[in-house]
C-alpha positions as a printed NumPy array, in Angstrom:
array([[ -3.745,  -9.324,   3.422],
       [ -4.392, -11.89 ,   6.352],
       [ -1.487, -14.483,   5.005],
       [ -0.511, -16.59 ,   8.188],
       [  2.87 , -15.132,   9.319],
       [  6.722, -16.667,   8.843],
       [  7.631, -13.982,  11.382],
       [  6.508, -15.895,  15.33 ],
       [  3.626, -13.629,  15.107],
       [  4.704, -11.224,  17.824],
       [  1.71 ,  -8.878,  18.866],
       [  3.428,  -5.728,  16.943],
       [  3.677,  -7.824,  13.989],
       [ -0.153,  -8.176,  13.822],
       [ -0.972,  -4.939,  14.8  ],
       [  1.406,  -3.612,  11.271],
       [  0.057,  -6.334,   9.126],
       [ -3.471,  -5.224,  10.036],
       [ -2.486,  -1.42 ,  10.589],
       [ -0.73 ,  -1.967,   6.291],
       [ -4.606,  -3.587,   5.31 ],
       [ -6.923,  -0.117,   7.261],
       [ -4.375,   2.591,   5.85 ],
       [ -4.068,   0.873,   1.983],
       [ -7.923,   1.405,   1.944],
       [ -7.69 ,  -2.822,   1.5  ],
       [-10.755,  -2.662,   4.298],
       [-12.994,   0.323,   4.257],
       [-13.802,   2.696,   7.276],
       [-16.591,   1.104,   9.281],
       [-15.852,  -2.62 ,   8.014],
       [-16.063,  -5.065,  10.583],
       [-12.853,  -7.375,  11.385],
       [-13.749, -11.541,  10.671],
       [-14.094, -12.611,  14.347],
       [-10.813, -13.01 ,  16.659],
       [-11.053, -16.511,  16.234],
       [-10.85 , -16.793,  12.74 ],
       [ -8.691, -13.849,  12.523],
       [ -6.132, -15.365,  14.077],
       [ -6.803, -18.936,  12.639],
       [ -6.55 , -16.98 ,   9.297],
       [ -2.962, -15.657,  10.135],
       [ -1.235, -18.801,  11.86 ],
       [ -1.146, -16.095,  15.418],
       [ -2.697, -17.806,  19.056],
       [ -6.307, -15.55 ,  20.099],
       [ -3.637, -14.104,  23.034],
       [ -1.523, -12.797,  20.364],
       [ -4.78 , -11.103,  18.037],
       [ -6.235, -10.153,  21.422],
       [ -2.892,  -7.821,  22.183],
       [ -3.086,  -6.279,  18.679],
       [ -6.139,  -5.169,  18.651],
       [ -5.769,  -3.707,  21.957],
       [ -2.146,  -1.685,  20.394],
       [ -5.272,  -0.958,  17.263],
       [ -8.014,   0.136,  19.436],
       [ -5.104,   2.528,  21.79 ],
       [ -4.165,   4.246,  18.023],
       [ -7.711,   4.47 ,  16.794],
       [ -7.075,   1.773,  14.109],
       [-10.092,  -0.405,  15.232],
       [-13.125,   0.185,  17.806],
       [-14.95 ,  -2.756,  19.381],
       [-18.251,  -3.024,  20.094],
       [-19.938,  -5.066,  22.24 ],
       [-23.599,  -6.707,  22.016],
       [-25.759,  -8.337,  19.087],
       [-23.938,  -7.314,  16.637],
       [-20.845,  -7.117,  17.876],
       [-17.128,  -7.312,  17.154],
       [-14.17 ,  -5.66 ,  15.725],
       [-14.491,  -2.932,  13.174],
       [-12.302,  -0.615,  11.528],
       [-11.564,   2.92 ,  12.139],
       [-10.178,   4.5  ,   9.307],
       [ -7.54 ,   7.091,  10.055],
       [ -7.623,  10.724,   8.12 ],
       [ -4.794,  11.667,   6.051],
       [ -1.999,  11.809,   7.544],
       [ -0.071,  14.577,   8.719],
       [  1.877,  16.873,   6.778],
       [  4.73 ,  17.335,   9.372],
       [  5.268,  14.197,  10.998],
       [  5.422,  12.943,   6.523],
       [  8.3  ,  15.093,   6.617],
       [  9.69 ,  14.101,   9.465],
       [  9.863,  10.501,   8.622],
       [ 10.89 ,  11.227,   4.958],
       [ 14.194,  13.856,   6.144],
       [ 15.058,  10.971,   8.915],
       [ 15.917,   8.551,   5.924],
       [ 18.013,   8.225,   4.549],
       [ 19.294,   8.665,   1.296],
       [ 20.545,   5.087,   0.756],
       [ 17.588,   3.737,   2.251],
       [ 15.623,   5.53 ,  -0.058],
       [ 17.88 ,   3.971,  -3.11 ],
       [ 17.169,   0.259,  -1.007],
       [ 13.434,   0.276,  -0.849],
       [ 13.261,   1.263,  -4.337],
       [ 15.44 ,  -1.378,  -5.687],
       [ 13.097,  -3.789,  -3.582],
       [  9.746,  -2.136,  -4.977],
       [ 11.238,  -2.081,  -8.558],
       [ 11.963,  -5.518,  -8.348],
       [  8.188,  -6.582,  -7.394],
       [  5.977,  -3.94 ,  -9.383],
       [  7.849,  -4.34 , -12.192],
       [  7.62 ,  -8.164, -12.185],
       [  4.449,  -8.359, -10.828],
       [  3.314,  -6.409, -14.014],
       [  4.856,  -8.644, -16.562],
       [  3.369, -11.929, -15.596],
       [ -0.215,  -9.56 , -14.768],
       [  0.275,  -9.447, -18.4  ],
       [  0.395, -12.976, -19.019],
       [ -2.171, -13.527, -15.905],
       [ -4.356, -11.403, -15.364],
       [ -8.433, -12.066, -16.103],
       [-11.173,  -9.473, -17.203],
       [-12.337,  -8.707, -13.821],
       [ -8.932,  -8.001, -12.988],
       [ -8.601,  -5.218, -15.484],
       [-11.546,  -3.879, -14.718],
       [-10.703,  -3.304, -11.418],
       [ -7.498,  -2.132, -12.536],
       [ -9.563,   0.507, -14.735],
       [-11.743,   1.397, -11.589],
       [ -8.733,   2.485, -10.094],
       [ -7.051,   4.213, -12.419],
       [-10.228,   6.392, -12.661],
       [-10.11 ,   6.568,  -8.712],
       [ -6.496,   8.518,  -9.041],
       [ -7.645,  10.766, -11.689],
       [-10.743,  11.791,  -9.78 ],
       [ -8.649,  11.963,  -5.82 ],
       [ -9.347,  14.987,  -4.279],
       [ -6.889,  14.317,  -1.367],
       [ -3.286,  13.611,  -1.018],
       [ -5.343,  10.432,   0.571],
       [ -7.437,   9.894,  -1.449],
       [ -4.414,   9.528,  -4.063],
       [ -1.785,   7.536,  -1.902],
       [ -4.791,   5.069,  -1.832],
       [ -5.611,   4.868,  -5.038],
       [ -2.18 ,   4.888,  -6.236],
       [ -1.342,   1.491,  -3.631],
       [ -4.246,  -0.3  ,  -4.553],
       [ -3.548,  -0.462,  -8.315],
       [ -0.187,  -1.744,  -7.555],
       [ -1.441,  -4.73 ,  -4.854],
       [ -3.778,  -5.458,  -7.968],
       [ -1.623,  -5.788, -10.309],
       [  0.376,  -7.773,  -7.997],
       [ -2.338, -10.201,  -7.218],
       [ -3.376, -10.179, -11.1  ],
       [  0.376, -11.779, -11.35 ],
       [ -2.056, -14.103,  -9.367],
       [  1.063, -14.42 ,  -6.648],
       [  0.402, -14.389,  -3.515],
       [  4.164, -14.079,  -2.754],
       [  4.596, -11.007,  -4.595],
       [  0.718,  -9.249,  -3.54 ],
       [  2.085,  -9.97 ,   0.081],
       [  5.487,  -8.159,  -0.403],
       [  3.267,  -5.249,  -2.371],
       [  1.648,  -4.674,  -0.23 ],
       [  4.351,  -4.516,   2.808],
       [  6.442,  -1.844,   0.192],
       [  3.003,   0.562,  -0.316],
       [  2.576,   0.448,   3.228],
       [  6.358,   1.619,   4.416],
       [  6.603,   4.075,   1.242],
       [  2.693,   5.11 ,  -0.409],
       [  2.619,   7.676,   2.744],
       [  6.119,   9.251,   1.598],
       [  5.067,   9.045,  -2.353],
       [  2.026,  11.56 ,  -1.859],
       [  3.526,  14.062,   0.413],
       [  0.821,  17.311,   0.3  ],
       [  3.1  ,  20.466,  -0.902],
       [  5.851,  18.044,  -2.473],
       [  4.782,  14.658,  -3.817],
       [  7.264,  13.03 ,  -5.385],
       [  3.959,  12.265,  -7.865],
       [  1.842,  14.264,  -9.714],
       [ -1.806,  13.514,  -9.717],
       [ -2.408,  13.883, -13.548],
       [  0.872,  12.376, -14.527],
       [  0.594,   9.368, -11.947],
       [ -2.39 ,   8.472, -13.942],
       [ -1.302,   8.631, -17.531],
       [  1.267,   6.333, -16.579],
       [ -0.827,   3.964, -14.604],
       [ -4.157,   3.814, -17.964],
       [ -0.197,   2.655, -20.068],
       [  0.644,   0.222, -17.896],
       [ -2.838,  -1.098, -17.899],
       [ -3.012,  -0.686, -21.892],
       [  0.327,  -2.907, -21.02 ],
       [ -1.592,  -5.809, -19.468],
       [ -4.475,  -6.059, -22.096],
       [ -2.623,  -6.439, -24.533],
       [ -0.756,  -8.78 , -22.876],
       [  2.805,  -7.06 , -23.472],
       [  4.182,  -8.522, -20.902],
       [  7.75 ,  -7.084, -21.573],
       [  6.372,  -3.513, -22.101],
       [  4.038,  -3.186, -19.072],
       [  7.692,  -4.157, -16.868],
       [  9.793,  -1.212, -18.861],
       [  6.21 ,   1.263, -17.838],
       [  6.75 ,   0.5  , -14.731],
       [ 10.347,   0.419, -13.813],
       [ 10.344,   4.075, -15.295],
       [  7.816,   5.67 , -13.061],
       [  9.489,   4.111, -10.17 ],
       [ 12.844,   5.431, -10.947],
       [ 11.037,   8.58 , -11.48 ],
       [  8.851,   8.454,  -8.227],
       [ 12.419,   7.626,  -6.246],
       [ 14.994,  10.071,  -7.534],
       [ 11.996,  12.598,  -6.882],
       [ 11.594,  11.446,  -4.044],
       [ 15.358,  11.506,  -2.661],
       [ 15.413,  15.31 ,  -3.831],
       [ 11.848,  15.867,  -1.927],
       [ 14.837,  14.814,   0.939],
       [ 17.379,  16.918,   0.54 ],
       [ 15.869,  19.557,  -0.137],
       [ 14.285,  18.526,   4.021],
       [ 17.523,  17.91 ,   4.814],
       [ 18.599,  20.847,   3.551],
       [ 16.273,  23.665,   5.799],
       [ 16.713,  21.737,   8.612],
       [ 19.32 ,  24.154,  11.005]])
């Protein structure tokens, strides 16, 4: 999540990278971020750029800075996103763009699943199983979204590909919330948990083609349902 930036290290880019990690649950509420010097070095940006990005995150309520001994920058994970805001975002996102995002998600996620079946360690399999259990027990839309997104990010990590993992994080940050809009979810929790268990079983069996096909099926289904909900929202709009 703190891989070096390749697009110039602009303040907004740095802020987005950290906010994505917070929103996806990659950094827990209350967790301390690395020191400014260490984080700037890891992201390959200047300390000035990093400080400006942290200032933006403080304004957005995602980070708080504490002074004195034991001080530093600490995460303030947001509560579940506003349903109305998410519906507005989905309504304003065109069908073509949703399909484009879906195509990108399909390419990255399915490829990661196939490679994970070849490369996943026992540790990766254990983590994936924990995330499936988290999704099955999740009560809120935010909890479901985080467990679902982290499952796919963990698959990319199990594929042992930094690039695929970075792409998966970006995609989950872009579309993850929309898939779990309360009262209009493109994915049903128990159905999704069952799909995840099937994917995990294929990865554990080293069945790469089966893992890829299963991921393709549930990505396509999720995007199709999301487009359907988008059309319903646009028809209701004045």
